[in-house]
KELUM-34636 format. One record per residue (C-alpha): residue number from 1; residue in one letter; z, y, x. Coordinates in steps of 0.05 Angstrom, whole numbers, m for minus. Example, Ala and Ser with C-alpha at 12.3 -4.5 7.8 and 13.67 -1.06 7.14 Angstrom:
BEGIN
<romi 1,a,<156,m90,246>>,
<romi 2,s,<143,m21,273>>,
//
This chain:
BEGIN
<romi 1,m,<3606,3240,2078>>,
<romi 2,n,<3668,3207,2107>>,
<romi 3,e,<3639,3139,2094>>,
<romi 4,r,<3574,3157,2131>>,
<romi 5,r,<3614,3182,2190>>,
<romi 6,k,<3654,3118,2193>>,
<romi 7,r,<3589,3077,2193>>,
<romi 8,r,<3561,3118,2252>>,
<romi 9,e,<3625,3108,2291>>,
<romi 10,a,<3626,3034,2277>>,
<romi 11,t,<3553,3028,2299>>,
<romi 12,k,<3568,3068,2362>>,
<romi 13,n,<3628,3023,2378>>,
<romi 14,q,<3587,2961,2366>>,
<romi 15,k,<3533,2985,2414>>,
<romi 16,s,<3585,3002,2466>>,
<romi 17,f,<3617,2934,2459>>,
<romi 18,d,<3549,2899,2464>>,
<romi 19,k,<3534,2939,2527>>,
<romi 20,i,<3600,2918,2560>>,
<romi 21,l,<3589,2846,2538>>,
<romi 22,s,<3519,2848,2570>>,
<romi 23,w,<3547,2873,2635>>,
<romi 24,l,<3601,2819,2634>>,
<romi 25,y,<3548,2767,2621>>,
<romi 26,i,<3506,2793,2680>>,
<romi 27,l,<3568,2793,2725>>,
<romi 28,f,<3585,2723,2703>>,
<romi 29,i,<3514,2699,2720>>,
<romi 30,l,<3517,2734,2787>>,
<romi 31,f,<3585,2702,2802>>,
<romi 32,a,<3558,2633,2782>>,
<romi 33,v,<3497,2643,2827>>,
<romi 34,a,<3540,2666,2885>>,
<romi 35,l,<3587,2606,2875>>,
<romi 36,i,<3527,2558,2874>>,
<romi 37,i,<3500,2590,2938>>,
<romi 38,h,<3569,2585,2970>>,
<romi 39,l,<3576,2512,2951>>,
<romi 40,f,<3506,2500,2977>>,
<romi 41,f,<3525,2529,3044>>,
<romi 42,i,<3590,2489,3046>>,
<romi 43,q,<3560,2422,3025>>,
<romi 44,v,<3491,2427,3057>>,
<romi 45,i,<3485,2482,3109>>,
<romi 46,d,<3556,2484,3140>>,
<romi 47,i,<3576,2412,3126>>,
<romi 48,k,<3590,2397,3200>>,
<romi 49,k,<3636,2457,3207>>,
<romi 50,y,<3680,2436,3148>>,
<romi 51,r,<3680,2364,3168>>,
<romi 52,v,<3708,2385,3236>>,
<romi 53,r,<3760,2428,3201>>,
<romi 54,a,<3780,2371,3155>>,
<romi 55,r,<3784,2324,3215>>,
<romi 56,n,<3828,2373,3252>>,
<romi 57,q,<3875,2378,3193>>,
<romi 58,r,<3883,2302,3196>>,
<romi 59,a,<3886,2301,3272>>,
<romi 60,g,<3946,2272,3305>>,
<romi 61,q,<3971,2247,3372>>,
<romi 62,n,<4029,2209,3399>>,
<romi 63,f,<4082,2253,3430>>,
<romi 64,s,<4079,2252,3505>>,
<romi 65,v,<4135,2232,3553>>,
<romi 66,r,<4150,2266,3619>>,
<romi 67,g,<4128,2235,3684>>,
<romi 68,d,<4178,2196,3726>>,
<romi 69,i,<4211,2220,3790>>,
<romi 70,y,<4214,2173,3850>>,
<romi 71,d,<4245,2176,3919>>,
<romi 72,r,<4199,2169,3980>>,
<romi 73,n,<4205,2093,3977>>,
<romi 74,g,<4188,2085,3903>>,
<romi 75,i,<4259,2081,3875>>,
<romi 76,k,<4260,2111,3806>>,
<romi 77,l,<4307,2170,3800>>,
<romi 78,a,<4287,2200,3732>>,
<romi 79,t,<4249,2173,3672>>,
<romi 80,d,<4241,2183,3597>>,
<romi 81,k,<4275,2138,3547>>,
<romi 82,v,<4245,2133,3477>>,
<romi 83,f,<4291,2125,3417>>,
<romi 84,y,<4288,2135,3342>>,
<romi 85,n,<4328,2171,3289>>,
<romi 86,i,<4329,2136,3220>>,
<romi 87,f,<4325,2180,3157>>,
<romi 88,a,<4322,2167,3082>>,
<romi 89,r,<4283,2211,3035>>,
<romi 90,r,<4318,2216,2968>>,
<romi 91,a,<4254,2238,2932>>,
<romi 92,d,<4222,2170,2948>>,
<romi 93,y,<4277,2127,2916>>,
<romi 94,d,<4255,2083,2859>>,
<romi 95,e,<4286,2027,2818>>,
<romi 96,e,<4254,1970,2858>>,
<romi 97,e,<4242,1962,2933>>,
<romi 98,s,<4264,2033,2951>>,
<romi 99,s,<4328,2034,2911>>,
<romi 100,p,<4390,2051,2952>>,
<romi 101,e,<4419,1982,2938>>,
<romi 102,n,<4357,1945,2963>>,
<romi 103,i,<4350,1991,3024>>,
<romi 104,a,<4423,1980,3042>>,
<romi 105,k,<4416,1905,3034>>,
<romi 106,q,<4356,1901,3082>>,
<romi 107,l,<4377,1953,3133>>,
<romi 108,a,<4451,1937,3141>>,
<romi 109,p,<4442,1874,3184>>,
<romi 110,i,<4388,1907,3228>>,
<romi 111,l,<4431,1969,3241>>,
<romi 112,n,<4496,1929,3249>>,
<romi 113,m,<4528,1968,3192>>,
<romi 114,s,<4565,1943,3131>>,
<romi 115,k,<4525,1944,3066>>,
<romi 116,e,<4579,1986,3032>>,
<romi 117,q,<4580,2038,3088>>,
<romi 118,l,<4504,2044,3088>>,
<romi 119,l,<4500,2048,3012>>,
<romi 120,k,<4551,2105,3012>>,
<romi 121,k,<4506,2144,3060>>,
<romi 122,l,<4444,2130,3018>>,
<romi 123,q,<4478,2157,2956>>,
<romi 124,s,<4489,2225,2988>>,
<romi 125,p,<4463,2283,2946>>,
<romi 126,n,<4423,2310,3004>>,
<romi 127,q,<4347,2305,3000>>,
<romi 128,i,<4341,2282,3073>>,
<romi 129,i,<4396,2234,3094>>,
<romi 130,a,<4410,2217,3167>>,
<romi 131,i,<4425,2143,3170>>,
<romi 132,k,<4430,2129,3245>>,
<romi 133,k,<4410,2164,3309>>,
<romi 134,d,<4388,2139,3378>>,
<romi 135,v,<4362,2072,3354>>,
<romi 136,d,<4323,2032,3406>>,
<romi 137,r,<4249,2012,3401>>,
<romi 138,n,<4261,1940,3381>>,
<romi 139,t,<4307,1959,3324>>,
<romi 140,a,<4256,2011,3301>>,
<romi 141,k,<4201,1959,3300>>,
<romi 142,k,<4243,1913,3255>>,
<romi 143,i,<4254,1971,3207>>,
<romi 144,a,<4180,1990,3206>>,
<romi 145,k,<4161,1919,3186>>,
<romi 146,l,<4201,1926,3122>>,
<romi 147,h,<4153,1980,3097>>,
<romi 148,l,<4207,2017,3059>>,
<romi 149,r,<4175,2079,3029>>,
<romi 150,a,<4239,2120,3028>>,
<romi 151,i,<4255,2107,3102>>,
<romi 152,s,<4225,2146,3159>>,
<romi 153,l,<4230,2137,3234>>,
<romi 154,d,<4233,2200,3275>>,
<romi 155,k,<4213,2185,3347>>,
<romi 156,k,<4249,2223,3402>>,
<romi 157,n,<4256,2218,3477>>,
<romi 158,t,<4311,2235,3525>>,
<romi 159,r,<4315,2240,3601>>,
<romi 160,e,<4350,2184,3637>>,
<romi 161,y,<4373,2182,3709>>,
<romi 162,p,<4379,2108,3730>>,
<romi 163,q,<4417,2123,3795>>,
<romi 164,g,<4471,2164,3761>>,
<romi 165,t,<4498,2220,3805>>,
<romi 166,l,<4452,2205,3864>>,
<romi 167,a,<4416,2270,3886>>,
<romi 168,a,<4438,2304,3821>>,
<romi 169,h,<4431,2375,3849>>,
<romi 170,v,<4360,2359,3873>>,
<romi 171,l,<4337,2326,3809>>,
<romi 172,g,<4372,2374,3762>>,
<romi 173,y,<4368,2356,3688>>,
<romi 174,y,<4323,2367,3628>>,
<romi 175,n,<4346,2386,3558>>,
<romi 176,f,<4292,2365,3507>>,
<romi 177,d,<4325,2402,3450>>,
<romi 178,a,<4327,2470,3484>>,
<romi 179,d,<4270,2458,3534>>,
<romi 180,i,<4316,2478,3591>>,
<romi 181,a,<4313,2447,3660>>,
<romi 182,n,<4342,2453,3730>>,
<romi 183,g,<4326,2426,3799>>,
<romi 184,v,<4260,2389,3809>>,
<romi 185,e,<4258,2379,3733>>,
<romi 186,y,<4247,2455,3730>>,
<romi 187,t,<4202,2468,3790>>,
<romi 188,e,<4156,2410,3773>>,
<romi 189,k,<4158,2419,3697>>,
<romi 190,d,<4084,2433,3691>>,
<romi 191,k,<4064,2371,3730>>,
<romi 192,l,<4115,2325,3696>>,
<romi 193,e,<4088,2347,3628>>,
<romi 194,h,<4014,2350,3645>>,
<romi 195,v,<3977,2294,3608>>,
<romi 196,e,<3906,2277,3629>>,
<romi 197,n,<3855,2249,3580>>,
<romi 198,e,<3900,2259,3520>>,
<romi 199,v,<3879,2214,3461>>,
<romi 200,k,<3874,2244,3391>>,
<romi 201,f,<3864,2208,3325>>,
<romi 202,q,<3868,2221,3250>>,
<romi 203,r,<3926,2207,3204>>,
<romi 204,t,<3935,2204,3129>>,
<romi 205,q,<3981,2251,3091>>,
<romi 206,k,<4037,2199,3100>>,
<romi 207,g,<4025,2194,3174>>,
<romi 208,k,<3987,2129,3178>>,
<romi 209,i,<3931,2125,3229>>,
<romi 210,i,<3859,2126,3203>>,
<romi 211,y,<3820,2075,3243>>,
<romi 212,d,<3745,2080,3254>>,
<romi 213,f,<3696,2053,3305>>,
<romi 214,m,<3717,2107,3355>>,
<romi 215,t,<3792,2095,3350>>,
<romi 216,d,<3824,2059,3409>>,
<romi 217,p,<3880,2016,3379>>,
<romi 218,v,<3915,2010,3447>>,
<romi 219,a,<3915,2085,3457>>,
<romi 220,t,<3945,2098,3388>>,
<romi 221,a,<4004,2053,3404>>,
<romi 222,t,<4016,2083,3473>>,
<romi 223,n,<4054,2147,3488>>,
<romi 224,p,<4015,2193,3535>>,
<romi 225,k,<4053,2206,3598>>,
<romi 226,g,<4058,2265,3646>>,
<romi 227,q,<4045,2259,3720>>,
<romi 228,d,<4097,2226,3765>>,
<romi 229,v,<4131,2264,3822>>,
<romi 230,t,<4151,2234,3888>>,
<romi 231,l,<4207,2265,3929>>,
<romi 232,t,<4217,2267,4004>>,
<romi 233,i,<4288,2243,3991>>,
<romi 234,d,<4307,2174,4017>>,
<romi 235,a,<4355,2143,3967>>,
<romi 236,a,<4390,2101,4021>>,
<romi 237,i,<4402,2160,4067>>,
<romi 238,q,<4422,2202,4007>>,
<romi 239,h,<4475,2149,3988>>,
<romi 240,v,<4504,2148,4059>>,
<romi 241,c,<4509,2224,4060>>,
<romi 242,e,<4542,2229,3992>>,
<romi 243,k,<4592,2173,4008>>,
<romi 244,e,<4613,2203,4075>>,
<romi 245,l,<4617,2274,4048>>,
<romi 246,e,<4659,2254,3989>>,
<romi 247,k,<4706,2214,4034>>,
<romi 248,m,<4718,2274,4080>>,
<romi 249,v,<4725,2325,4024>>,
<romi 250,k,<4779,2282,3991>>,
<romi 251,e,<4814,2266,4056>>,
<romi 252,k,<4818,2340,4076>>,
<romi 253,e,<4830,2363,4004>>,
<romi 254,a,<4772,2411,4012>>,
<romi 255,l,<4740,2452,3958>>,
<romi 256,r,<4668,2428,3968>>,
<romi 257,g,<4617,2408,4020>>,
<romi 258,t,<4545,2391,4035>>,
<romi 259,v,<4503,2346,4080>>,
<romi 260,i,<4429,2362,4089>>,
<romi 261,v,<4384,2316,4129>>,
<romi 262,m,<4314,2339,4148>>,
<romi 263,n,<4254,2314,4186>>,
<romi 264,p,<4246,2373,4235>>,
<romi 265,k,<4173,2356,4247>>,
<romi 266,n,<4149,2372,4177>>,
<romi 267,g,<4207,2403,4138>>,
<romi 268,e,<4217,2343,4091>>,
<romi 269,i,<4288,2338,4064>>,
<romi 270,l,<4309,2265,4071>>,
<romi 271,a,<4378,2275,4039>>,
<romi 272,y,<4412,2332,4003>>,
<romi 273,a,<4484,2316,3985>>,
<romi 274,v,<4525,2368,3948>>,
<romi 275,y,<4598,2356,3929>>,
<romi 276,p,<4628,2360,3877>>,
<romi 277,t,<4571,2327,3841>>,
<romi 278,y,<4557,2309,3768>>,
<romi 279,d,<4520,2258,3726>>,
<romi 280,p,<4455,2289,3698>>,
<romi 281,n,<4456,2236,3643>>,
<romi 282,n,<4516,2274,3614>>,
<romi 283,f,<4499,2345,3637>>,
<romi 284,k,<4519,2374,3569>>,
<romi 285,t,<4593,2357,3582>>,
<romi 286,v,<4593,2385,3653>>,
<romi 287,a,<4620,2454,3672>>,
<romi 288,p,<4565,2503,3694>>,
<romi 289,g,<4598,2511,3762>>,
<romi 290,l,<4587,2438,3779>>,
<romi 291,i,<4514,2440,3759>>,
<romi 292,k,<4498,2501,3801>>,
<romi 293,n,<4470,2484,3870>>,
<romi 294,w,<4516,2531,3909>>,
<romi 295,t,<4484,2511,3976>>,
<romi 296,l,<4424,2553,3954>>,
<romi 297,t,<4459,2609,3917>>,
<romi 298,d,<4525,2622,3955>>,
<romi 299,v,<4528,2654,4023>>,
<romi 300,f,<4579,2648,4079>>,
<romi 301,p,<4588,2669,4152>>,
<romi 302,p,<4558,2611,4193>>,
<romi 303,g,<4606,2617,4251>>,
<romi 304,s,<4592,2587,4319>>,
<romi 305,t,<4531,2546,4297>>,
<romi 306,f,<4497,2614,4298>>,
<romi 307,k,<4506,2619,4374>>,
<romi 308,t,<4446,2573,4382>>,
<romi 309,i,<4403,2627,4349>>,
<romi 310,t,<4433,2683,4391>>,
<romi 311,v,<4418,2647,4456>>,
<romi 312,a,<4348,2626,4434>>,
<romi 313,s,<4331,2697,4413>>,
<romi 314,a,<4352,2728,4479>>,
<romi 315,m,<4317,2673,4518>>,
<romi 316,d,<4252,2681,4480>>,
<romi 317,l,<4254,2757,4493>>,
<romi 318,g,<4260,2743,4567>>,
<romi 319,k,<4330,2773,4572>>,
<romi 320,i,<4360,2708,4599>>,
<romi 321,n,<4336,2640,4620>>,
<romi 322,e,<4362,2569,4620>>,
<romi 323,h,<4399,2580,4685>>,
<romi 324,s,<4429,2648,4670>>,
<romi 325,t,<4503,2662,4673>>,
<romi 326,v,<4541,2712,4630>>,
<romi 327,l,<4609,2744,4640>>,
<romi 328,d,<4664,2715,4596>>,
<romi 329,t,<4729,2755,4600>>,
<romi 330,g,<4763,2714,4547>>,
<romi 331,k,<4773,2773,4501>>,
<romi 332,t,<4746,2843,4488>>,
<romi 333,s,<4760,2903,4444>>,
<romi 334,i,<4709,2938,4400>>,
<romi 335,g,<4739,2999,4367>>,
<romi 336,k,<4805,2978,4337>>,
<romi 337,w,<4785,2905,4335>>,
<romi 338,e,<4803,2854,4388>>,
<romi 339,i,<4757,2794,4394>>,
<romi 340,k,<4777,2732,4434>>,
<romi 341,n,<4755,2661,4447>>,
<romi 342,y,<4787,2607,4405>>,
<romi 343,d,<4813,2574,4470>>,
<romi 344,y,<4837,2639,4501>>,
<romi 345,e,<4907,2612,4513>>,
<romi 346,v,<4878,2554,4554>>,
<romi 347,h,<4821,2592,4588>>,
<romi 348,p,<4841,2665,4589>>,
<romi 349,y,<4787,2689,4637>>,
<romi 350,p,<4730,2639,4648>>,
<romi 351,g,<4690,2690,4688>>,
<romi 352,h,<4615,2680,4697>>,
<romi 353,i,<4595,2621,4655>>,
<romi 354,s,<4532,2581,4645>>,
<romi 355,l,<4498,2576,4577>>,
<romi 356,e,<4516,2503,4577>>,
<romi 357,y,<4589,2523,4584>>,
<romi 358,l,<4580,2576,4529>>,
<romi 359,f,<4558,2522,4480>>,
<romi 360,e,<4609,2470,4503>>,
<romi 361,h,<4668,2517,4497>>,
<romi 362,s,<4638,2558,4440>>,
<romi 363,s,<4650,2623,4476>>,
<romi 364,n,<4652,2684,4431>>,
<romi 365,i,<4654,2733,4488>>,
<romi 366,g,<4597,2699,4524>>,
<romi 367,s,<4555,2702,4460>>,
<romi 368,i,<4571,2776,4452>>,
<romi 369,n,<4547,2791,4523>>,
<romi 370,v,<4483,2751,4509>>,
<romi 371,a,<4472,2792,4446>>,
<romi 372,k,<4482,2857,4485>>,
<romi 373,t,<4421,2841,4527>>,
<romi 374,m,<4381,2855,4464>>,
<romi 375,t,<4377,2920,4426>>,
<romi 376,p,<4397,2917,4352>>,
<romi 377,h,<4323,2925,4334>>,
<romi 378,e,<4303,2866,4379>>,
<romi 379,f,<4359,2821,4355>>,
<romi 380,y,<4345,2838,4282>>,
<romi 381,d,<4270,2823,4290>>,
<romi 382,m,<4286,2755,4320>>,
<romi 383,l,<4334,2738,4264>>,
<romi 384,k,<4280,2756,4213>>,
<romi 385,k,<4232,2708,4249>>,
<romi 386,f,<4284,2653,4242>>,
<romi 387,g,<4284,2666,4167>>,
<romi 388,y,<4351,2702,4158>>,
<romi 389,g,<4353,2754,4103>>,
<romi 390,a,<4297,2719,4064>>,
<romi 391,k,<4288,2658,4021>>,
<romi 392,t,<4266,2595,4057>>,
<romi 393,g,<4216,2579,4001>>,
<romi 394,i,<4245,2510,3986>>,
<romi 395,d,<4218,2480,3922>>,
<romi 396,l,<4283,2485,3883>>,
<romi 397,p,<4305,2542,3836>>,
<romi 398,g,<4359,2594,3847>>,
<romi 399,e,<4353,2606,3921>>,
<romi 400,s,<4388,2668,3951>>,
<romi 401,s,<4360,2712,4006>>,
<romi 402,g,<4427,2715,4043>>,
<romi 403,l,<4454,2779,4074>>,
<romi 404,l,<4426,2809,4138>>,
<romi 405,p,<4442,2883,4147>>,
<romi 406,y,<4384,2926,4170>>,
<romi 407,w,<4387,2940,4245>>,
<romi 408,g,<4389,3015,4234>>,
<romi 409,n,<4457,3006,4201>>,
<romi 410,w,<4487,2965,4258>>,
<romi 411,d,<4545,2993,4297>>,
<romi 412,k,<4576,2961,4359>>,
<romi 413,g,<4620,2918,4315>>,
<romi 414,i,<4563,2888,4275>>,
<romi 415,h,<4521,2877,4338>>,
<romi 416,a,<4579,2840,4370>>,
<romi 417,t,<4600,2798,4311>>,
<romi 418,m,<4528,2780,4295>>,
<romi 419,a,<4527,2743,4362>>,
<romi 420,y,<4576,2690,4340>>,
<romi 421,g,<4560,2685,4266>>,
<romi 422,y,<4602,2736,4230>>,
<romi 423,g,<4555,2796,4222>>,
<romi 424,t,<4511,2760,4172>>,
<romi 425,s,<4519,2714,4113>>,
<romi 426,v,<4473,2655,4102>>,
<romi 427,t,<4459,2598,4055>>,
<romi 428,a,<4465,2526,4079>>,
<romi 429,m,<4389,2519,4071>>,
<romi 430,q,<4376,2581,4113>>,
<romi 431,m,<4419,2553,4169>>,
<romi 432,i,<4384,2486,4174>>,
<romi 433,s,<4316,2519,4166>>,
<romi 434,a,<4330,2564,4226>>,
<romi 435,v,<4355,2509,4272>>,
<romi 436,q,<4295,2466,4250>>,
<romi 437,a,<4252,2513,4291>>,
<romi 438,l,<4292,2495,4354>>,
<romi 439,a,<4281,2421,4340>>,
<romi 440,n,<4206,2430,4327>>,
<romi 441,g,<4181,2465,4389>>,
<romi 442,g,<4195,2534,4361>>,
<romi 443,v,<4156,2525,4296>>,
<romi 444,r,<4193,2536,4231>>,
<romi 445,v,<4166,2496,4171>>,
<romi 446,t,<4181,2509,4098>>,
<romi 447,p,<4236,2460,4076>>,
<romi 448,h,<4217,2418,4016>>,
<romi 449,v,<4242,2361,3973>>,
<romi 450,i,<4175,2344,3940>>,
<romi 451,k,<4124,2299,3974>>,
<romi 452,y,<4059,2337,3971>>,
<romi 453,s,<3987,2315,3979>>,
<romi 454,p,<3950,2343,4040>>,
<romi 455,e,<3916,2393,3994>>,
<romi 456,e,<3981,2416,3962>>,
<romi 457,e,<4016,2419,4029>>,
<romi 458,a,<3963,2466,4056>>,
<romi 459,v,<3981,2516,4001>>,
<romi 460,k,<4056,2507,3993>>,
<romi 461,i,<4081,2493,4064>>,
<romi 462,q,<4081,2549,4115>>,
<romi 463,r,<4087,2540,4190>>,
<romi 464,t,<4113,2599,4231>>,
<romi 465,q,<4117,2603,4307>>,
<romi 466,v,<4187,2633,4316>>,
<romi 467,i,<4199,2621,4390>>,
<romi 468,s,<4159,2589,4446>>,
<romi 469,q,<4158,2514,4460>>,
<romi 470,s,<4191,2526,4527>>,
<romi 471,t,<4249,2566,4496>>,
<romi 472,a,<4260,2512,4443>>,
<romi 473,d,<4261,2458,4496>>,
<romi 474,a,<4309,2496,4540>>,
<romi 475,v,<4359,2509,4485>>,
<romi 476,t,<4354,2436,4464>>,
<romi 477,r,<4370,2413,4535>>,
<romi 478,l,<4430,2461,4538>>,
<romi 479,l,<4457,2437,4472>>,
<romi 480,a,<4449,2363,4491>>,
<romi 481,k,<4483,2373,4558>>,
<romi 482,s,<4541,2411,4526>>,
<romi 483,v,<4553,2353,4478>>,
<romi 484,n,<4548,2300,4533>>,
<romi 485,n,<4596,2340,4578>>,
<romi 486,g,<4650,2346,4525>>,
<romi 487,r,<4692,2296,4485>>,
<romi 488,s,<4666,2316,4417>>,
<romi 489,i,<4662,2263,4364>>,
<romi 490,i,<4589,2281,4352>>,
<romi 491,k,<4570,2250,4420>>,
<romi 492,m,<4532,2184,4413>>,
<romi 493,d,<4525,2125,4460>>,
<romi 494,k,<4450,2113,4454>>,
<romi 495,y,<4424,2182,4437>>,
<romi 496,n,<4425,2251,4467>>,
<romi 497,v,<4447,2297,4410>>,
<romi 498,a,<4430,2371,4412>>,
<romi 499,a,<4485,2399,4367>>,
<romi 500,k,<4535,2455,4356>>,
<romi 501,t,<4598,2458,4315>>,
<romi 502,g,<4624,2519,4279>>,
<romi 503,t,<4687,2546,4245>>,
<romi 504,s,<4688,2612,4207>>,
<romi 505,r,<4740,2646,4165>>,
<romi 506,k,<4726,2650,4091>>,
<romi 507,p,<4719,2722,4065>>,
<romi 508,k,<4752,2744,4001>>,
<romi 509,e,<4704,2747,3943>>,
<romi 510,n,<4723,2813,3910>>,
<romi 511,s,<4754,2852,3967>>,
<romi 512,s,<4751,2862,4042>>,
<romi 513,g,<4788,2816,4090>>,
<romi 514,y,<4793,2741,4095>>,
<romi 515,t,<4827,2684,4058>>,
<romi 516,p,<4871,2632,4094>>,
<romi 517,f,<4813,2582,4089>>,
<romi 518,t,<4753,2567,4132>>,
<romi 519,y,<4682,2540,4132>>,
<romi 520,t,<4675,2482,4181>>,
<romi 521,s,<4606,2459,4202>>,
<romi 522,t,<4564,2418,4250>>,
<romi 523,i,<4489,2422,4259>>,
<romi 524,g,<4446,2381,4307>>,
<romi 525,y,<4386,2337,4318>>,
<romi 526,l,<4369,2272,4353>>,
<romi 527,p,<4341,2241,4395>>,
<romi 528,a,<4342,2306,4435>>,
<romi 529,s,<4282,2285,4476>>,
<romi 530,d,<4239,2277,4413>>,
<romi 531,p,<4277,2301,4351>>,
<romi 532,q,<4265,2257,4290>>,
<romi 533,v,<4324,2278,4246>>,
<romi 534,l,<4363,2342,4236>>,
<romi 535,i,<4431,2340,4203>>,
<romi 536,y,<4474,2397,4177>>,
<romi 537,v,<4545,2385,4151>>,
<romi 538,m,<4588,2440,4121>>,
<romi 539,v,<4656,2433,4088>>,
<romi 540,d,<4689,2490,4052>>,
<romi 541,s,<4764,2503,4052>>,
<romi 542,a,<4793,2440,4082>>,
<romi 543,r,<4869,2440,4074>>,
<romi 544,v,<4897,2379,4110>>,
<romi 545,g,<4903,2365,4185>>,
<romi 546,a,<4866,2399,4242>>,
<romi 547,i,<4813,2444,4211>>,
<romi 548,w,<4755,2456,4259>>,
<romi 549,g,<4681,2442,4258>>,
<romi 550,n,<4693,2384,4306>>,
<romi 551,t,<4749,2353,4265>>,
<romi 552,v,<4723,2362,4194>>,
<romi 553,a,<4647,2366,4195>>,
<romi 554,g,<4641,2329,4262>>,
<romi 555,p,<4663,2260,4238>>,
<romi 556,v,<4616,2264,4178>>,
<romi 557,f,<4559,2283,4225>>,
<romi 558,h,<4575,2225,4272>>,
<romi 559,e,<4578,2173,4216>>,
<romi 560,v,<4515,2199,4181>>,
<romi 561,s,<4475,2204,4247>>,
<romi 562,t,<4497,2134,4268>>,
<romi 563,q,<4475,2102,4203>>,
<romi 564,i,<4411,2141,4199>>,
<romi 565,a,<4392,2122,4270>>,
<romi 566,r,<4401,2049,4251>>,
<romi 567,m,<4364,2056,4184>>,
<romi 568,m,<4305,2093,4215>>,
<romi 569,n,<4306,2049,4277>>,
<romi 570,l,<4305,2110,4322>>,
<romi 571,k,<4287,2097,4395>>,
<romi 572,p,<4347,2110,4441>>,
<romi 573,d,<4337,2164,4494>>,
<romi 574,k,<4403,2158,4532>>,
<romi 575,v,<4407,2112,4593>>,
<romi 576,t,<4478,2090,4610>>,
<romi 577,p,<4499,2081,4684>>,
<romi 578,k,<4503,2006,4673>>,
<romi 579,e,<4432,2002,4647>>,
<romi 580,n,<4408,2047,4703>>,
//
C-alpha cells in the first residue's frame, strides 16, 4: 500500500515537473522570438537611428577659443593663447617604446629637462603623472610626432592681454578654470564665446580623428573661435590719460584717480583710465580692491562741478536766463549751519553777480540762490532727467545708482547743499554722463565702451532730451567765458573750453562728518563752439601742495586736452587778437 502511494506521488511530481519544463520551454521560445524581432528592428528597421547614435558617441570637436578684443583702431587688447599640459599614463607603459627609460630619453631634450629628472617623474606610483604644464604649440607638435602611447597632450587655453595694464578696468579678466570674468570680458561673454558654423567630426576611442569623404582636414586642425569685439577705446588716448593720471596721483600722494574721455555726440568712451591699475595677465595675484572699478561702484559728493547742472536746470525751467543776476552775500546760515564761498575772505560780499561770475568764482551762495528759484520737486525732477539716482546703463558690470534723496524728504539744508554738489552722491560715470547732455545740445546718450553695429546701437543706446538746445548752448557759452576770463590752467590758447572745476570734502565711510581729505575734479568739453571731446578728471585724497580742483585735476585736464586736440586734429575755435 505504501509502495503504491509512493508511485502515485512520484508520477504526480513527474507530471508537475514536465508541466513546468513545458512552460519554461515556451517562455524560452517566446524570448528567442522577441529577441529576433528586436534585432530585426535594430539591424533592419531602425538602422539609421542607431547609426546616428553610434556616430554621436564618436563625435568630437576642437575646443573653441574666445574672440579677440580690439580698440577702435584695430589694436589687439585681449586674445586667447593655446598651450598644452603633458601627462604620462602609467597603465600604458611597456618594456619597449613606452618604457619610462625610453620616454625620458626622447622627451628630455624637447622639454629642456635632464633625463634623470624626467625619469624620476615617470617612475612616480601615480596612474596619471603630470610631466610639464604650459608647453607651447611647437613643443607639443614635436612630442606628438614621437607617437608615444603612454604620453598624452592636454590642450588648454588662457587669456592674454598684449598691452599689459592698458585699459585693465575696461577689459577686466577671464578665468578659464572657474569661468569667472569681469569688465568687457563679462558683459560680452556670450559674443566672445559664440562660434558660428561649428565643425564636428568623429574620433576613435583613443581620440584619433576618423576621416571620411565629408571630413574637412583643415577644419579638424583649426580651433573654432568666438566673435571678436571692438571697443570705442582709443589706445593712444588711453595711454595719455593713464600716464598723466599716474603722474599726478604720485606727485600729490593721492589715494586714487580717474580720467574719462567721451565723444559727447554719441556717448562713446574714448579713454577710461582708473588708477591704481593692475595687470590682467596676473589677475590671480592682485588684491580684489585693485580689480574693482570703483568709478562705477563708489559714490562721492561731486562738489562745484555740479553747479553746471544747477544752473542748467533752473534755466531750462525758465526761472533764470543767460543774462540773469543773482544775489551773492558771500555767506549764509541755514539752521545751525553756516555756508560761505571758498573765497569769502577775498570777496566777502560780491552782491548781484552774473552767472558767468558764478562759474568763474565758483560761488556757493550764488548757486544756492539759483536753486531756490526751483521748488524741491522741480529741482529733483530735473536731476532725475540728468540721470542722477539711476544707473547710466554703461556696458560694464557693477554700476551703482548713486544717492539722490527723494524730494519729499528734502529740508532747507538739503535743498541748499544740493545746489553746489553736497546734497547728492554720484559715481564718476554719472557725472560725465550728465554733463554730456550740456555738450550735446541737451540730449543725453547712454555711455558705452563697445563699438556697436547700427542694429545693436538702436537697441542698446538710449537718447534722452534732458534740456533744450538753447539752454545747453547758453550754459556752454557761460562756462567758456568763465574759463577765458580767469587764469585757470584749463584755459587753452586755440580752443574755447567749457569747463568747471570742483573740490568737495570727503565724507567718513562709517559715520557722519568729514575726513581731512578732499575730492578734486575738473570736467569740460572742447571746442566749445562744436564739442568733440568731453573730459572728466577726478583725484581722490591728494596730500601734497595746494589741493583744489584747479591745482590737482586741472593740470591733468590741460595736458590730456592738449594732447587729444593734437591727436584728433581738432579745429581751433578761438581767434587771438593778433590773428584778428
